[in-house]
C-alpha positions, 0 to 999 in steps of 0.5 A: 177738491172743493173749487169756489167758482166765482163766476163775474160778467165780461161786460166792461160796465160791469168793471165793479164785478171783475175787479172785487172778485180779483181781489179773493181769488187764488187764481183765473180761467180766462175764457176765450171766443173761439171765433173773435178770439181776444176782445177790448174787453178781455183785455182789460180783466187781464191788465186788472189780473196783472194788478192783482199778480192773479195766476191765469189758465186760459180757455178758448171756448165755442172751437165748435162754432162757424169761423172757430180757429183755435191757432188764431185764438191762441196766436191773439193771446200771444200778441195782445196780452202775453207771450207766456201763453202755452197749449196744453191741447188740441182740438180734435176737427173745428166747428161741426167738426169738433169730435175731441182733444189731444192733451199734450201733457199725458200725450193720449186723445179723448172723446165725449160721447153722450147727448151732455159729452157727459163720457169721456172715451180715451182714442189714439192719436189721429193719424194726421195730426201726429206731425202738429202734436209733435211741434206742439209737445216740443214746444211745450216741453221747451217752455216747461224746462226753461222754468225749471233748471232740473229739466233744463239740465235733462232737456238739454242732454236728450232727456225726455222728462215725465209726465209727473215732471211736466206737471211739477212744472207747469203748476210751478209756472202757472202759480209764479205768473210765469206760463200761462197753459191754454186749453180749448173746447166746448162748454156747450157741448160740454166737451173737454170742460171735465178737463179744465176743471182738472186743469185748475186742480193741476195747476191753479194755487190752492190757498197754501202756494199764496203768500201770506196775506199782508195787512196793518197793525191798528194799533201801532200801524206797522205791517203785519201778515197772516198765514193761510193756517187754521190756528192763526187769528181769524182774518178776513175780507168782505168783498160783496154785499147782496139781498136775499129775498129769503134771508135778507142780506148776504155779505160774501167774504173770504177768509185770509187766516184762523178759523170763525166758529157761529155766534162768535164776534167779529170786529169790523176792522174798517168800520170800528165797530162789532159784529155778530156772525149769528149764521155762516152759509156756504153758496152754492148758485143759489142753494144756502147750505148753514154751516157750523165752521168755516176756515182758511182759505174758504168763502162763505157768506153771514147774514145779518150784518149791521154796518158791513160793507164791499171792502171792510175787514172782519178779524178776531177781537183779540188781535185786529189787523186792517186788510187792504180795501177794494178800490172801485172805479167813479160812476159814468154816467147819471140818470133822473129816478122818480117814484110813479105813485106816491105810494112808490115814493116812500119804498124807493128810497130805501130800494135804492139805499139796499141797492147802493150798499150792494154796489159800490160804483152805484150811487144816491144823490139829490139834485138841490135845483131841480128837486130830483133824485140822480141815481149814477153808476158804470153805464146804461145797463147797469142802470137798466138792471137796477131800475128792473130790480126796483121792481122785481124785487123792492116791488116798486114802479119807477121812470128814469130819463135824463137829469134835467140841466139847471141852466144860468144866466151872467152879466156880460158886460159892465151895466149902471141904472138909476131907480126911484119908487114912489107912491102917495096914497094918503098918510105916509108915502113910500120912496126908494131910490136906487143906485146900481151898477153891475160889472161881470167878475170872472168865470168861477170867482162866484158874487161879491156885494160892494157899498158904495155908500158915503158919509151915512145916507142909509143908517148901517143896519139896514145895509145887509136887508139890501 
């Protein structure tokens, strides 16, 4: 099976990465710390997954850490996230004693041997765990039977469902978001990770299990669907733009229907412009593989698209469709940025423009009053990362700090004054006479000039200059 992995930061400041990934994913593995259980940011990301109705499995990781508890972490998932969570594994031993996993679907135990846990050895279920295993197995069978009428009928008659029946019902329940299987392991020691990948294949949906993607016909404005099939017209969503030091601009996209061949022309329906698929890449972390064609359900990257940004729809020119775009939160923090040298000044503008294309939550603006360049983002950490990237990728040295505040003054109460200007130094003299009255207006109403001259004492053409 081919599995496309999109790993997102869990930190609150990088919310945009989570949102754009959930928009194009079919399923998610939500990783929890075996000591901390559900953390505040886990809740935020869980609610985002609810918004996009993404099927999930949970992994309680770091079971070998001091203070880890599978039971407590599972309880925190049920209390704070979902009551649909059901354990399909149990750890054998905790903290430093963690040595294996009991699979409640197969009713077998597995140990992980070798330096990196690469050898999976089937062992007997420890006798001291027999009561706990029986109780958890009963809970799993009950939950699975609830979601499948045929299984429920047999279960009520006292028939134990087979392993294949449990798997089938677990898969159906996970895809329908009525069951969330919970697994355990230690990623650092590579214990249980293999079983997590098996669970991804067995329980999370493939592109064929996902309902057809809905979009808008740009000619008629009516809703249309595209099925996840190679025979349908091509439709894809660009969900990330990245700068690659070797190939330039990379646009990551998810194919919802149809086939894209190298060298063919596409329509960007969001911008109303044509693009050419010069090179199609399949990404393996930081390695790239050139491919001739990419099919429905896959994730790939295109090199050198001119006008495509995050959230744009790419589709066949003959059968255009506009998919729902990705919404991002507004930036919450701003800093001023200034180049350290004259040479950096020219490069800084280009670097900021490129980085703003990549990250939809990063905004660059200029303050007309103070003359400063202002960068805005989701938090201090993403802005630090961007400045570091400018230095590393674009060789631009810049200093950042708090933006200056342009203070303004206003008048508090009504006042009146008279002023005269008299100058005589031979020849024609100069004379001016002013009566000025100032009074405050309500905040936000701006400025108003009232001409109170009576009887044409000053010619009209002088008034605008006054």
